[in-house]
Every structure is written in structure tokens, then in C-alpha cells.
PDB file of N, CA, C and O in Angstrom:
ATOM      1  N   UNK A   1     106.951  52.262  56.497  1.00  0.00           N
ATOM      2  CA  UNK A   1     105.969  52.070  57.499  1.00  0.00           C
ATOM      3  C   UNK A   1     106.698  52.722  58.555  1.00  0.00           C
ATOM      4  O   UNK A   1     105.894  53.471  59.111  1.00  0.00           O
ATOM      5  N   UNK A   2     107.791  52.803  59.086  1.00  0.00           N
ATOM      6  CA  UNK A   2     108.375  53.163  60.179  1.00  0.00           C
ATOM      7  C   UNK A   2     108.574  55.049  59.699  1.00  0.00           C
ATOM      8  O   UNK A   2     108.358  55.886  60.576  1.00  0.00           O
ATOM      9  N   UNK A   3     108.889  55.395  58.609  1.00  0.00           N
ATOM     10  CA  UNK A   3     109.118  56.592  58.321  1.00  0.00           C
ATOM     11  C   UNK A   3     107.682  57.335  58.287  1.00  0.00           C
ATOM     12  O   UNK A   3     107.495  58.434  58.810  1.00  0.00           O
ATOM     13  N   UNK A   4     106.764  56.644  57.651  1.00  0.00           N
ATOM     14  CA  UNK A   4     105.088  57.469  57.658  1.00  0.00           C
ATOM     15  C   UNK A   4     104.965  57.701  59.281  1.00  0.00           C
ATOM     16  O   UNK A   4     104.777  58.830  59.735  1.00  0.00           O
ATOM     17  N   UNK A   5     105.072  56.685  60.015  1.00  0.00           N
ATOM     18  CA  UNK A   5     104.877  56.913  61.516  1.00  0.00           C
ATOM     19  C   UNK A   5     105.803  58.129  62.132  1.00  0.00           C
ATOM     20  O   UNK A   5     105.327  59.007  62.853  1.00  0.00           O
ATOM     21  N   UNK A   6     107.231  58.060  61.737  1.00  0.00           N
ATOM     22  CA  UNK A   6     107.589  58.993  62.348  1.00  0.00           C
ATOM     23  C   UNK A   6     107.239  60.433  61.943  1.00  0.00           C
ATOM     24  O   UNK A   6     107.215  61.389  62.718  1.00  0.00           O
ATOM     25  N   UNK A   7     106.966  60.465  60.612  1.00  0.00           N
ATOM     26  CA  UNK A   7     106.814  61.761  60.034  1.00  0.00           C
ATOM     27  C   UNK A   7     105.078  62.116  60.637  1.00  0.00           C
ATOM     28  O   UNK A   7     104.719  63.276  60.839  1.00  0.00           O
ATOM     29  N   UNK A   8     104.299  61.106  60.824  1.00  0.00           N
ATOM     30  CA  UNK A   8     102.960  61.525  61.658  1.00  0.00           C
ATOM     31  C   UNK A   8     103.267  62.006  62.983  1.00  0.00           C
ATOM     32  O   UNK A   8     102.760  63.051  63.389  1.00  0.00           O
ATOM     33  N   UNK A   9     104.088  61.297  63.713  1.00  0.00           N
ATOM     34  CA  UNK A   9     104.222  61.783  65.082  1.00  0.00           C
ATOM     35  C   UNK A   9     104.939  63.330  65.272  1.00  0.00           C
ATOM     36  O   UNK A   9     104.624  64.187  66.098  1.00  0.00           O
ATOM     37  N   UNK A  10     105.950  63.391  64.282  1.00  0.00           N
ATOM     38  CA  UNK A  10     106.335  64.606  64.275  1.00  0.00           C
ATOM     39  C   UNK A  10     105.306  65.752  63.966  1.00  0.00           C
ATOM     40  O   UNK A  10     105.168  66.649  64.798  1.00  0.00           O
ATOM     41  N   UNK A  11     104.461  65.758  62.612  1.00  0.00           N
ATOM     42  CA  UNK A  11     103.523  66.545  62.371  1.00  0.00           C
ATOM     43  C   UNK A  11     102.733  66.752  63.605  1.00  0.00           C
ATOM     44  O   UNK A  11     102.441  67.891  63.969  1.00  0.00           O
ATOM     45  N   UNK A  12     102.298  65.470  64.407  1.00  0.00           N
ATOM     46  CA  UNK A  12     101.230  65.629  65.510  1.00  0.00           C
ATOM     47  C   UNK A  12     101.945  66.555  66.319  1.00  0.00           C
ATOM     48  O   UNK A  12     101.492  67.693  66.440  1.00  0.00           O
ATOM     49  N   UNK A  13     103.044  66.213  66.912  1.00  0.00           N
ATOM     50  CA  UNK A  13     103.761  67.034  68.177  1.00  0.00           C
ATOM     51  C   UNK A  13     103.976  68.272  67.608  1.00  0.00           C
ATOM     52  O   UNK A  13     103.765  69.175  68.418  1.00  0.00           O
ATOM     53  N   UNK A  14     104.337  68.671  66.455  1.00  0.00           N
ATOM     54  CA  UNK A  14     104.392  69.775  66.232  1.00  0.00           C
ATOM     55  C   UNK A  14     103.191  70.825  66.081  1.00  0.00           C
ATOM     56  O   UNK A  14     103.352  72.025  66.303  1.00  0.00           O
ATOM     57  N   UNK A  15     101.830  70.198  65.637  1.00  0.00           N
ATOM     58  CA  UNK A  15     100.480  70.619  65.858  1.00  0.00           C
ATOM     59  C   UNK A  15     100.146  71.019  67.227  1.00  0.00           C
ATOM     60  O   UNK A  15      99.575  72.063  67.541  1.00  0.00           O
ATOM     61  N   UNK A  16     100.605  69.985  68.105  1.00  0.00           N
ATOM     62  CA  UNK A  16     100.156  70.158  69.591  1.00  0.00           C
ATOM     63  C   UNK A  16     101.090  71.231  70.368  1.00  0.00           C
ATOM     64  O   UNK A  16     100.730  71.801  71.398  1.00  0.00           O
ATOM     65  N   UNK A  17     102.280  71.415  69.762  1.00  0.00           N
ATOM     66  CA  UNK A  17     103.223  72.664  70.414  1.00  0.00           C
ATOM     67  C   UNK A  17     102.696  73.822  69.716  1.00  0.00           C
ATOM     68  O   UNK A  17     102.721  74.808  70.453  1.00  0.00           O
ATOM     69  N   UNK A  18     102.235  74.056  68.580  1.00  0.00           N
ATOM     70  CA  UNK A  18     101.624  75.260  67.910  1.00  0.00           C
ATOM     71  C   UNK A  18     100.535  75.482  68.595  1.00  0.00           C
ATOM     72  O   UNK A  18     100.317  76.610  69.037  1.00  0.00           O
ATOM     73  N   UNK A  19      99.858  74.673  68.755  1.00  0.00           N
ATOM     74  CA  UNK A  19      98.323  75.186  69.788  1.00  0.00           C
ATOM     75  C   UNK A  19      98.855  75.544  71.059  1.00  0.00           C
ATOM     76  O   UNK A  19      98.441  76.611  71.513  1.00  0.00           O
ATOM     77  N   UNK A  20      99.593  74.969  71.672  1.00  0.00           N
ATOM     78  CA  UNK A  20      99.887  75.160  73.152  1.00  0.00           C
ATOM     79  C   UNK A  20     100.622  76.686  73.224  1.00  0.00           C
ATOM     80  O   UNK A  20     100.404  77.521  74.102  1.00  0.00           O
ATOM     81  N   UNK A  21     101.456  76.824  72.194  1.00  0.00           N
ATOM     82  CA  UNK A  21     102.363  78.091  71.972  1.00  0.00           C
ATOM     83  C   UNK A  21     101.172  79.108  71.903  1.00  0.00           C
ATOM     84  O   UNK A  21     101.099  79.934  72.813  1.00  0.00           O
ATOM     85  N   UNK A  22     100.145  79.124  70.813  1.00  0.00           N
ATOM     86  CA  UNK A  22      99.142  80.107  70.375  1.00  0.00           C
ATOM     87  C   UNK A  22      98.296  80.146  71.768  1.00  0.00           C
ATOM     88  O   UNK A  22      97.903  81.234  72.189  1.00  0.00           O
ATOM     89  N   UNK A  23      98.059  79.096  72.383  1.00  0.00           N
ATOM     90  CA  UNK A  23      97.123  79.598  73.516  1.00  0.00           C
ATOM     91  C   UNK A  23      97.927  80.169  74.625  1.00  0.00           C
ATOM     92  O   UNK A  23      97.372  80.758  75.553  1.00  0.00           O
ATOM     93  N   UNK A  24      99.281  80.008  74.560  1.00  0.00           N
ATOM     94  CA  UNK A  24      99.944  80.671  75.996  1.00  0.00           C
ATOM     95  C   UNK A  24      99.956  82.126  75.395  1.00  0.00           C
ATOM     96  O   UNK A  24      99.798  83.044  76.201  1.00  0.00           O
ATOM     97  N   UNK A  25     100.129  82.438  74.049  1.00  0.00           N
ATOM     98  CA  UNK A  25     100.127  83.661  73.430  1.00  0.00           C
ATOM     99  C   UNK A  25      98.719  84.545  73.967  1.00  0.00           C
ATOM    100  O   UNK A  25      98.638  85.671  74.458  1.00  0.00           O
ATOM    101  N   UNK A  26      97.767  83.623  73.679  1.00  0.00           N
ATOM    102  CA  UNK A  26      96.556  84.108  73.851  1.00  0.00           C
ATOM    103  C   UNK A  26      96.019  84.672  75.087  1.00  0.00           C
ATOM    104  O   UNK A  26      95.305  85.669  75.201  1.00  0.00           O
ATOM    105  N   UNK A  27      96.548  83.748  76.167  1.00  0.00           N
ATOM    106  CA  UNK A  27      96.243  83.704  77.490  1.00  0.00           C
ATOM    107  C   UNK A  27      97.236  85.069  77.982  1.00  0.00           C
ATOM    108  O   UNK A  27      96.805  85.805  78.870  1.00  0.00           O
ATOM    109  N   UNK A  28      98.389  85.303  77.435  1.00  0.00           N
ATOM    110  CA  UNK A  28      99.378  86.356  77.939  1.00  0.00           C
ATOM    111  C   UNK A  28      98.697  87.564  77.328  1.00  0.00           C
ATOM    112  O   UNK A  28      98.767  88.676  77.852  1.00  0.00           O
ATOM    113  N   UNK A  29      98.004  87.304  76.150  1.00  0.00           N
ATOM    114  CA  UNK A  29      97.522  88.825  75.613  1.00  0.00           C
ATOM    115  C   UNK A  29      96.317  89.113  76.321  1.00  0.00           C
ATOM    116  O   UNK A  29      96.054  90.274  76.635  1.00  0.00           O
ATOM    117  N   UNK A  30      95.474  88.051  76.632  1.00  0.00           N
ATOM    118  CA  UNK A  30      94.284  88.414  77.547  1.00  0.00           C
ATOM    119  C   UNK A  30      94.774  89.369  78.967  1.00  0.00           C
ATOM    120  O   UNK A  30      94.366  90.497  79.242  1.00  0.00           O
ATOM    121  N   UNK A  31      95.819  88.491  79.788  1.00  0.00           N
ATOM    122  CA  UNK A  31      96.157  89.033  80.782  1.00  0.00           C
ATOM    123  C   UNK A  31      96.814  90.895  80.913  1.00  0.00           C
ATOM    124  O   UNK A  31      96.526  91.794  81.704  1.00  0.00           O
ATOM    125  N   UNK A  32      97.747  90.839  79.760  1.00  0.00           N
ATOM    126  CA  UNK A  32      98.302  92.082  79.573  1.00  0.00           C
ATOM    127  C   UNK A  32      96.971  93.183  79.326  1.00  0.00           C
ATOM    128  O   UNK A  32      96.848  94.276  79.878  1.00  0.00           O
ATOM    129  N   UNK A  33      95.923  92.488  78.226  1.00  0.00           N
ATOM    130  CA  UNK A  33      94.752  93.428  78.279  1.00  0.00           C
ATOM    131  C   UNK A  33      94.029  93.682  79.300  1.00  0.00           C
ATOM    132  O   UNK A  33      93.230  94.603  79.130  1.00  0.00           O
ATOM    133  N   UNK A  34      94.026  92.997  80.695  1.00  0.00           N
ATOM    134  CA  UNK A  34      93.353  93.119  81.840  1.00  0.00           C
ATOM    135  C   UNK A  34      94.163  93.952  82.708  1.00  0.00           C
ATOM    136  O   UNK A  34      93.520  94.771  83.365  1.00  0.00           O
ATOM    137  N   UNK A  35      95.497  93.940  82.876  1.00  0.00           N
ATOM    138  CA  UNK A  35      96.226  94.689  83.538  1.00  0.00           C
ATOM    139  C   UNK A  35      96.448  96.073  82.926  1.00  0.00           C
ATOM    140  O   UNK A  35      96.749  96.997  83.682  1.00  0.00           O
ATOM    141  N   UNK A  36      96.316  96.297  81.538  1.00  0.00           N
ATOM    142  CA  UNK A  36      96.553  97.663  81.102  1.00  0.00           C
ATOM    143  C   UNK A  36      95.018  98.364  81.288  1.00  0.00           C
ATOM    144  O   UNK A  36      94.931  99.591  81.335  1.00  0.00           O
ATOM    145  N   UNK A  37      93.828  97.515  81.388  1.00  0.00           N
ATOM    146  CA  UNK A  37      92.607  98.091  81.635  1.00  0.00           C
ATOM    147  C   UNK A  37      92.557  98.238  83.009  1.00  0.00           C
ATOM    148  O   UNK A  37      91.881  99.232  83.276  1.00  0.00           O
ATOM    149  N   UNK A  38      92.977  97.683  83.997  1.00  0.00           N
ATOM    150  CA  UNK A  38      93.304  97.958  85.849  1.00  0.00           C
ATOM    151  C   UNK A  38      94.042  98.889  85.481  1.00  0.00           C
ATOM    152  O   UNK A  38      93.262  99.836  85.576  1.00  0.00           O
ATOM    153  N   UNK A  39      95.093  99.350  85.089  1.00  0.00           N
ATOM    154  CA  UNK A  39      96.255 100.342  84.975  1.00  0.00           C
ATOM    155  C   UNK A  39      95.482 101.574  84.763  1.00  0.00           C
ATOM    156  O   UNK A  39      95.534 102.501  85.572  1.00  0.00           O
ATOM    157  N   UNK A  40      94.683 101.613  83.576  1.00  0.00           N
ATOM    158  CA  UNK A  40      94.154 102.782  82.776  1.00  0.00           C
ATOM    159  C   UNK A  40      92.628 103.421  83.951  1.00  0.00           C
ATOM    160  O   UNK A  40      92.250 104.593  83.954  1.00  0.00           O
ATOM    161  N   UNK A  41      92.034 102.351  84.780  1.00  0.00           N
ATOM    162  CA  UNK A  41      91.083 102.761  85.618  1.00  0.00           C
ATOM    163  C   UNK A  41      91.633 103.350  86.731  1.00  0.00           C
ATOM    164  O   UNK A  41      91.040 104.248  87.329  1.00  0.00           O
ATOM    165  N   UNK A  42      92.913 102.853  87.131  1.00  0.00           N
ATOM    166  CA  UNK A  42      93.433 103.542  88.532  1.00  0.00           C
ATOM    167  C   UNK A  42      93.776 104.714  88.104  1.00  0.00           C
ATOM    168  O   UNK A  42      93.443 105.652  88.828  1.00  0.00           O
ATOM    169  N   UNK A  43      94.490 105.015  86.899  1.00  0.00           N
ATOM    170  CA  UNK A  43      94.976 106.409  86.491  1.00  0.00           C
ATOM    171  C   UNK A  43      94.023 107.402  86.510  1.00  0.00           C
ATOM    172  O   UNK A  43      94.138 108.508  87.038  1.00  0.00           O
ATOM    173  N   UNK A  44      92.999 106.926  85.863  1.00  0.00           N
ATOM    174  CA  UNK A  44      91.800 107.863  85.680  1.00  0.00           C
ATOM    175  C   UNK A  44      91.264 108.140  86.983  1.00  0.00           C
ATOM    176  O   UNK A  44      90.923 109.291  87.253  1.00  0.00           O
ATOM    177  N   UNK A  45      91.150 107.205  87.827  1.00  0.00           N
ATOM    178  CA  UNK A  45      90.514 107.723  89.389  1.00  0.00           C
ATOM    179  C   UNK A  45      91.790 108.458  89.715  1.00  0.00           C
ATOM    180  O   UNK A  45      91.548 109.632  89.432  1.00  0.00           O
ATOM    181  N   UNK A  46      92.769 108.386  90.073  1.00  0.00           N
ATOM    182  CA  UNK A  46      93.817 109.340  90.484  1.00  0.00           C
ATOM    183  C   UNK A  46      93.977 110.540  89.975  1.00  0.00           C
ATOM    184  O   UNK A  46      94.317 111.522  90.634  1.00  0.00           O
ATOM    185  N   UNK A  47      93.712 110.530  88.628  1.00  0.00           N
ATOM    186  CA  UNK A  47      93.663 112.064  87.787  1.00  0.00           C
ATOM    187  C   UNK A  47      92.279 112.507  88.083  1.00  0.00           C
ATOM    188  O   UNK A  47      92.082 113.709  88.263  1.00  0.00           O
ATOM    189  N   UNK A  48      91.662 111.972  88.127  1.00  0.00           N
ATOM    190  CA  UNK A  48      90.040 112.430  88.830  1.00  0.00           C
ATOM    191  C   UNK A  48      90.169 113.133  90.224  1.00  0.00           C
ATOM    192  O   UNK A  48      89.626 114.224  90.396  1.00  0.00           O
ATOM    193  N   UNK A  49      90.984 112.435  91.368  1.00  0.00           N
ATOM    194  CA  UNK A  49      90.970 113.050  92.666  1.00  0.00           C
ATOM    195  C   UNK A  49      91.976 114.160  92.326  1.00  0.00           C
ATOM    196  O   UNK A  49      91.707 115.348  92.510  1.00  0.00           O
ATOM    197  N   UNK A  50      93.226 113.700  91.788  1.00  0.00           N
ATOM    198  CA  UNK A  50      94.111 115.214  91.414  1.00  0.00           C
ATOM    199  C   UNK A  50      93.291 116.384  91.127  1.00  0.00           C
ATOM    200  O   UNK A  50      93.548 117.522  91.521  1.00  0.00           O
ATOM    201  N   UNK A  51      92.402 116.081  90.498  1.00  0.00           N
ATOM    202  CA  UNK A  51      91.980 117.202  89.313  1.00  0.00           C
ATOM    203  C   UNK A  51      91.013 118.179  90.482  1.00  0.00           C
ATOM    204  O   UNK A  51      90.943 119.408  90.506  1.00  0.00           O
ATOM    205  N   UNK A  52      90.281 117.139  91.459  1.00  0.00           N
ATOM    206  CA  UNK A  52      89.149 117.829  92.481  1.00  0.00           C
ATOM    207  C   UNK A  52      89.958 118.467  93.431  1.00  0.00           C
ATOM    208  O   UNK A  52      89.620 119.560  93.885  1.00  0.00           O
ATOM    209  N   UNK A  53      91.215 117.784  93.858  1.00  0.00           N
ATOM    210  CA  UNK A  53      91.955 118.526  94.878  1.00  0.00           C
ATOM    211  C   UNK A  53      92.606 119.824  94.400  1.00  0.00           C
ATOM    212  O   UNK A  53      92.887 120.753  95.158  1.00  0.00           O
ATOM    213  N   UNK A  54      92.813 119.814  93.139  1.00  0.00           N
ATOM    214  CA  UNK A  54      93.632 121.202  92.284  1.00  0.00           C
ATOM    215  C   UNK A  54      92.190 122.178  92.248  1.00  0.00           C
ATOM    216  O   UNK A  54      92.302 123.400  92.340  1.00  0.00           O
ATOM    217  N   UNK A  55      90.856 121.536  92.110  1.00  0.00           N
ATOM    218  CA  UNK A  55      89.980 122.878  92.086  1.00  0.00           C
ATOM    219  C   UNK A  55      89.502 123.158  93.320  1.00  0.00           C
ATOM    220  O   UNK A  55      88.914 124.235  93.420  1.00  0.00           O
ATOM    221  N   UNK A  56      89.622 122.273  94.590  1.00  0.00           N
ATOM    222  CA  UNK A  56      89.230 122.703  95.715  1.00  0.00           C
ATOM    223  C   UNK A  56      90.623 123.624  96.212  1.00  0.00           C
ATOM    224  O   UNK A  56      90.414 124.690  96.792  1.00  0.00           O
ATOM    225  N   UNK A  57      91.809 123.244  96.003  1.00  0.00           N
ATOM    226  CA  UNK A  57      92.885 123.981  96.259  1.00  0.00           C
ATOM    227  C   UNK A  57      92.718 125.658  95.398  1.00  0.00           C
ATOM    228  O   UNK A  57      93.022 126.739  95.902  1.00  0.00           O
ATOM    229  N   UNK A  58      92.212 125.454  94.149  1.00  0.00           N
ATOM    230  CA  UNK A  58      92.293 126.777  93.570  1.00  0.00           C
ATOM    231  C   UNK A  58      91.283 127.703  94.352  1.00  0.00           C
ATOM    232  O   UNK A  58      91.616 128.751  94.906  1.00  0.00           O
ATOM    233  N   UNK A  59      89.995 127.178  94.326  1.00  0.00           N
ATOM    234  CA  UNK A  59      89.184 127.868  95.542  1.00  0.00           C
ATOM    235  C   UNK A  59      89.269 128.489  96.438  1.00  0.00           C
ATOM    236  O   UNK A  59      88.738 129.582  96.634  1.00  0.00           O
ATOM    237  N   UNK A  60      90.214 127.663  97.391  1.00  0.00           N
ATOM    238  CA  UNK A  60      90.867 128.316  98.712  1.00  0.00           C
ATOM    239  C   UNK A  60      91.834 129.356  98.475  1.00  0.00           C
ATOM    240  O   UNK A  60      92.097 130.275  99.249  1.00  0.00           O
ATOM    241  N   UNK A  61      92.309 129.154  97.417  1.00  0.00           N
ATOM    242  CA  UNK A  61      93.341 130.390  97.041  1.00  0.00           C
ATOM    243  C   UNK A  61      92.853 131.685  96.618  1.00  0.00           C
ATOM    244  O   UNK A  61      93.386 132.755  96.913  1.00  0.00           O
ATOM    245  N   UNK A  62      91.815 131.539  95.915  1.00  0.00           N
ATOM    246  CA  UNK A  62      90.958 132.452  95.327  1.00  0.00           C
ATOM    247  C   UNK A  62      90.385 133.161  96.503  1.00  0.00           C
ATOM    248  O   UNK A  62      90.372 134.391  96.546  1.00  0.00           O
ATOM    249  N   UNK A  63      89.850 132.323  97.578  1.00  0.00           N
ATOM    250  CA  UNK A  63      89.304 133.010  98.763  1.00  0.00           C
ATOM    251  C   UNK A  63      90.396 133.794  99.683  1.00  0.00           C
ATOM    252  O   UNK A  63      90.131 134.804 100.334  1.00  0.00           O
ATOM    253  N   UNK A  64      91.564 133.211  99.631  1.00  0.00           N
ATOM    254  CA  UNK A  64      92.393 133.814 100.394  1.00  0.00           C
ATOM    255  C   UNK A  64      92.857 134.991  99.830  1.00  0.00           C
ATOM    256  O   UNK A  64      92.904 136.055 100.447  1.00  0.00           O
ATOM    257  N   UNK A  65      93.243 134.820  98.536  1.00  0.00           N
ATOM    258  CA  UNK A  65      93.513 136.052  97.431  1.00  0.00           C
ATOM    259  C   UNK A  65      92.441 137.262  97.714  1.00  0.00           C
ATOM    260  O   UNK A  65      92.853 138.404  97.916  1.00  0.00           O
ATOM    261  N   UNK A  66      91.170 136.976  97.717  1.00  0.00           N
ATOM    262  CA  UNK A  66      90.207 137.970  98.220  1.00  0.00           C
ATOM    263  C   UNK A  66      90.486 138.582  99.643  1.00  0.00           C
ATOM    264  O   UNK A  66      90.735 139.774  99.822  1.00  0.00           O
ATOM    265  N   UNK A  67      90.434 137.870 100.388  1.00  0.00           N
ATOM    266  CA  UNK A  67      90.746 138.310 101.796  1.00  0.00           C
ATOM    267  C   UNK A  67      92.300 139.073 101.899  1.00  0.00           C
ATOM    268  O   UNK A  67      92.558 139.900 102.774  1.00  0.00           O
ATOM    269  N   UNK A  68      92.990 138.765 101.150  1.00  0.00           N
ATOM    270  CA  UNK A  68      94.211 139.487 101.108  1.00  0.00           C
ATOM    271  C   UNK A  68      94.014 140.910 100.370  1.00  0.00           C
ATOM    272  O   UNK A  68      94.647 141.896 100.750  1.00  0.00           O
ATOM    273  N   UNK A  69      93.107 140.962  99.302  1.00  0.00           N
ATOM    274  CA  UNK A  69      92.944 142.342  98.813  1.00  0.00           C
ATOM    275  C   UNK A  69      91.982 143.169  99.765  1.00  0.00           C
ATOM    276  O   UNK A  69      92.044 144.398  99.803  1.00  0.00           O
ATOM    277  N   UNK A  70      91.112 142.456 100.512  1.00  0.00           N
ATOM    278  CA  UNK A  70      90.292 143.406 101.288  1.00  0.00           C
ATOM    279  C   UNK A  70      91.341 143.857 102.322  1.00  0.00           C
ATOM    280  O   UNK A  70      91.176 144.998 102.756  1.00  0.00           O
ATOM    281  N   UNK A  71      92.530 143.066 102.853  1.00  0.00           N
ATOM    282  CA  UNK A  71      93.147 143.747 103.903  1.00  0.00           C
ATOM    283  C   UNK A  71      93.945 144.737 103.257  1.00  0.00           C
ATOM    284  O   UNK A  71      94.234 145.702 103.965  1.00  0.00           O
ATOM    285  N   UNK A  72      94.420 144.735 101.955  1.00  0.00           N
ATOM    286  CA  UNK A  72      95.067 145.798 101.439  1.00  0.00           C
ATOM    287  C   UNK A  72      94.245 147.060 101.464  1.00  0.00           C
ATOM    288  O   UNK A  72      94.596 148.129 101.964  1.00  0.00           O
ATOM    289  N   UNK A  73      92.974 146.769 100.792  1.00  0.00           N
ATOM    290  CA  UNK A  73      92.170 147.873 100.657  1.00  0.00           C
ATOM    291  C   UNK A  73      92.220 148.516 102.135  1.00  0.00           C
ATOM    292  O   UNK A  73      92.713 149.636 102.269  1.00  0.00           O
ATOM    293  N   UNK A  74      91.740 147.852 103.184  1.00  0.00           N
ATOM    294  CA  UNK A  74      91.541 148.571 104.366  1.00  0.00           C
ATOM    295  C   UNK A  74      92.809 149.349 104.994  1.00  0.00           C
ATOM    296  O   UNK A  74      92.603 150.345 105.687  1.00  0.00           O
ATOM    297  N   UNK A  75      94.196 148.865 104.737  1.00  0.00           N
ATOM    298  CA  UNK A  75      95.331 149.338 104.892  1.00  0.00           C
ATOM    299  C   UNK A  75      95.540 150.657 103.901  1.00  0.00           C
ATOM    300  O   UNK A  75      96.111 151.663 104.323  1.00  0.00           O
ATOM    301  N   UNK A  76      95.100 150.575 102.741  1.00  0.00           N
ATOM    302  CA  UNK A  76      95.132 152.043 102.061  1.00  0.00           C
ATOM    303  C   UNK A  76      94.202 153.086 102.642  1.00  0.00           C
ATOM    304  O   UNK A  76      94.416 154.294 102.533  1.00  0.00           O
ATOM    305  N   UNK A  77      93.093 152.529 103.303  1.00  0.00           N
ATOM    306  CA  UNK A  77      92.103 153.567 103.908  1.00  0.00           C
ATOM    307  C   UNK A  77      92.715 154.164 104.930  1.00  0.00           C
ATOM    308  O   UNK A  77      92.882 155.371 105.109  1.00  0.00           O
ATOM    309  N   UNK A  78      93.140 152.988 105.796  1.00  0.00           N
ATOM    310  CA  UNK A  78      94.023 153.364 107.262  1.00  0.00           C
ATOM    311  C   UNK A  78      95.456 154.691 106.856  1.00  0.00           C
ATOM    312  O   UNK A  78      95.858 155.704 107.429  1.00  0.00           O
ATOM    313  N   UNK A  79      95.706 154.209 106.018  1.00  0.00           N
ATOM    314  CA  UNK A  79      97.013 154.897 105.116  1.00  0.00           C
ATOM    315  C   UNK A  79      96.488 156.541 104.997  1.00  0.00           C
ATOM    316  O   UNK A  79      97.100 157.475 105.514  1.00  0.00           O
ATOM    317  N   UNK A  80      95.305 156.668 104.255  1.00  0.00           N
ATOM    318  CA  UNK A  80      94.907 157.936 103.684  1.00  0.00           C
ATOM    319  C   UNK A  80      94.416 158.419 104.881  1.00  0.00           C
ATOM    320  O   UNK A  80      94.668 159.623 104.923  1.00  0.00           O
ATOM    321  N   UNK A  81      93.874 158.076 105.808  1.00  0.00           N
ATOM    322  CA  UNK A  81      93.338 158.504 107.429  1.00  0.00           C
ATOM    323  C   UNK A  81      94.499 158.928 107.909  1.00  0.00           C
ATOM    324  O   UNK A  81      94.419 160.001 108.506  1.00  0.00           O
ATOM    325  N   UNK A  82      95.622 158.415 107.845  1.00  0.00           N
ATOM    326  CA  UNK A  82      96.634 158.517 108.975  1.00  0.00           C
ATOM    327  C   UNK A  82      97.321 159.939 107.942  1.00  0.00           C
ATOM    328  O   UNK A  82      97.690 160.888 108.634  1.00  0.00           O
ATOM    329  N   UNK A  83      97.425 160.043 107.030  1.00  0.00           N
ATOM    330  CA  UNK A  83      98.178 161.146 106.144  1.00  0.00           C
ATOM    331  C   UNK A  83      97.013 162.228 106.440  1.00  0.00           C
ATOM    332  O   UNK A  83      97.485 163.348 106.632  1.00  0.00           O
ATOM    333  N   UNK A  84      95.612 162.162 106.522  1.00  0.00           N
ATOM    334  CA  UNK A  84      95.181 163.376 106.695  1.00  0.00           C
ATOM    335  C   UNK A  84      95.129 163.996 108.187  1.00  0.00           C
ATOM    336  O   UNK A  84      94.984 165.185 108.472  1.00  0.00           O
ATOM    337  N   UNK A  85      95.278 162.939 109.042  1.00  0.00           N
ATOM    338  CA  UNK A  85      95.454 163.302 110.616  1.00  0.00           C
ATOM    339  C   UNK A  85      96.727 163.946 110.633  1.00  0.00           C
ATOM    340  O   UNK A  85      96.719 165.069 111.137  1.00  0.00           O
ATOM    341  N   UNK A  86      97.958 163.464 110.155  1.00  0.00           N
ATOM    342  CA  UNK A  86      99.018 163.976 110.227  1.00  0.00           C
ATOM    343  C   UNK A  86      99.190 165.564 109.483  1.00  0.00           C
ATOM    344  O   UNK A  86      99.899 166.525 109.779  1.00  0.00           O
ATOM    345  N   UNK A  87      98.397 165.382 108.613  1.00  0.00           N
ATOM    346  CA  UNK A  87      98.288 166.945 107.888  1.00  0.00           C
ATOM    347  C   UNK A  87      97.672 168.056 108.745  1.00  0.00           C
ATOM    348  O   UNK A  87      98.110 169.206 108.748  1.00  0.00           O
ATOM    349  N   UNK A  88      96.548 167.609 109.526  1.00  0.00           N
ATOM    350  CA  UNK A  88      95.841 168.366 110.329  1.00  0.00           C
ATOM    351  C   UNK A  88      96.423 168.643 111.672  1.00  0.00           C
ATOM    352  O   UNK A  88      96.069 169.605 112.354  1.00  0.00           O
ATOM    353  N   UNK A  89      97.404 167.701 112.067  1.00  0.00           N
ATOM    354  CA  UNK A  89      98.320 168.071 113.320  1.00  0.00           C
ATOM    355  C   UNK A  89      99.299 169.178 112.822  1.00  0.00           C
ATOM    356  O   UNK A  89      99.557 170.260 113.350  1.00  0.00           O
ATOM    357  N   UNK A  90      99.778 168.630 111.673  1.00  0.00           N
ATOM    358  CA  UNK A  90     101.075 169.805 111.241  1.00  0.00           C
ATOM    359  C   UNK A  90     100.257 171.012 111.085  1.00  0.00           C
ATOM    360  O   UNK A  90     100.869 172.006 111.476  1.00  0.00           O
ATOM    361  N   UNK A  91      99.001 171.276 110.615  1.00  0.00           N
ATOM    362  CA  UNK A  91      98.543 172.537 110.317  1.00  0.00           C
ATOM    363  C   UNK A  91      98.309 173.314 111.570  1.00  0.00           C
ATOM    364  O   UNK A  91      98.342 174.544 111.610  1.00  0.00           O
ATOM    365  N   UNK A  92      98.037 172.432 112.730  1.00  0.00           N
ATOM    366  CA  UNK A  92      98.082 173.211 113.941  1.00  0.00           C
ATOM    367  C   UNK A  92      99.046 173.330 114.598  1.00  0.00           C
ATOM    368  O   UNK A  92      99.096 174.324 115.323  1.00  0.00           O
ATOM    369  N   UNK A  93     100.035 172.495 114.603  1.00  0.00           N
ATOM    370  CA  UNK A  93     101.248 172.279 115.650  1.00  0.00           C
ATOM    371  C   UNK A  93     102.248 173.545 114.431  1.00  0.00           C
ATOM    372  O   UNK A  93     103.062 174.183 115.098  1.00  0.00           O
ATOM    373  N   UNK A  94     102.271 173.891 113.069  1.00  0.00           N
ATOM    374  CA  UNK A  94     103.028 174.644 112.395  1.00  0.00           C
ATOM    375  C   UNK A  94     102.290 175.474 111.901  1.00  0.00           C
ATOM    376  O   UNK A  94     102.033 175.127 110.748  1.00  0.00           O
ATOM    377  N   UNK A  95     101.747 176.513 112.200  1.00  0.00           N
ATOM    378  CA  UNK A  95     100.748 177.483 111.482  1.00  0.00           C
ATOM    379  C   UNK A  95     101.619 177.981 110.540  1.00  0.00           C
ATOM    380  O   UNK A  95     102.848 177.977 110.606  1.00  0.00           O
ATOM    381  N   UNK A  96     100.864 178.445 109.590  1.00  0.00           N
ATOM    382  CA  UNK A  96     101.335 179.091 108.151  1.00  0.00           C
ATOM    383  C   UNK A  96     101.590 180.792 108.515  1.00  0.00           C
ATOM    384  O   UNK A  96     101.954 181.565 107.630  1.00  0.00           O
TER     385      UNK A  96
END
């Protein structure tokens, strides 16, 4: 009788421990899934913000590049005019 009670008690205790351990693992698994989901959402939001910032920066860079090209074009025009003016002056000063 004592042995049967002891075996029953050990079986009951083992079952309760296994259920408690399984519940803890299930809880841990659910908590980790929630944390990973939150991390995924946060990372996605930061990535979207970075992409938007990069796109805006790229547009600004394109605008600045167009402005630089325009300035270079005007400098080329001024150099051509300067060359023409210097040639005209040299023809007057040093006739052939």
C-alpha cells in the first residue's frame, strides 16, 4: 500500500512538474515571438525612415549637381567670351 501511494505520488508530482515546465516553455515561446515581432516592426519602421531620408538626400544631391553643372556651363561661356575678347585686344594692340 505504501509503495502504491509512493508511486502514485511520484507520478502525480512528475506530471505536475512536466505540465509546469511545458507551460513555462509555452510562455517563454510566446514572449519571444512577441519580442521578435516588435523588433521586426521597429526595424521595418527605421528602415522605411532611412529609405525616405536617402531618397530625399538623393533628390537634394541631384538638385545640387544640376546647379553645379549650370555653373560650369556659365563658366565655360565666360571663358569663351574672355578668349574672344583677349584675341580682339591682341589684334588691336599687335596688328599683323
